N, C-alpha and C positions, 0 to 999 in steps of 0.2 A: 459443703453444706451452705444453704442460702442464709443470708444475714438475718432474715426474720425468724427462721427456725432456730438459729443459734441464740438469738435474743430470747425466744420463748424458753429454750432450755436453760439459759442462764438465770432468767427471772422466775419462771414457774417450775422448772425441773422437768423430769421425765413425766410422760403421761401416766395416769393411774391405770392399773390392769383392767379395771372395769369402770364404766361410766357411772357416776353417782350424782344424781340431781342435787344441786346446791353446793357441790364441791367447786371451789374457785379454780382449782387446777383443771378439772374436767371442763368447766365452762370456758376457760381461756383456750384450751386446745380445741374445743368445738368451734369457737370463733375463728381460730386459725384455719381449721378445716373448711369452714364456710367461706373464708377469704380466698382460699385456694380454689374452691369450686366456682365462686363468682368470677375469679380471674380466668379460669378455664372457659366458662361460658362467654365471657367478653372476648377472649381470643378467638373462639369459634365464630362468633358474630362478625368480628373484624375480618376473618378470612372469607366468610361468605360475602361480605360487602365488597371485598376486593374483587370477587368474581363478578359482581354487578358492574364494577368499574371497568371490567374487561369485556364489555359489551354483552353480558348475560342479562337477559330480561328478568326483572324481579319476579314476574309471575312464574317463570321456570324455576327460579330459586325456591319460591315458597311451596311448590308442588313436590319437592323432594322429601321423602319420608324421614330422612335423617334430620331434617330441620324441625320436625314436629316437637321434639324435646326442647329445642332452643326457643321456639315460639311460645311453648307453654311456660317456660321459665321466665321469659320476658313479660308475658301476660300476668303471671303471678306477681312479679316485682311491681308492675304498674298498678294492677287492680287492688292487690292486698297491701301494697306499700310495705313489703317485707323484703328482707334479703334472703338469699337462698339458704335453706337449712339442710345440711347433708342428712339429717335424720328423717326428713319428710319426702 
């Protein structure tokens, strides 16, 4: 088990069965989920940038349909100044 998840369990306990707005435990686990999603997006971006460093033209990279979700997520972070929310 990763150290962050272990700390979450020790401090907040298990997740609630159903999400309840305003519940501190639910909010903490939602933040944890958002952190994981942000990390996943960052890793995907890093792997795509590694392709660019291996002589792949950035125009070719941006034309790939799989990158649409990543570009949208980055745009959302920049334009709305929000972190990724797994519920949206």
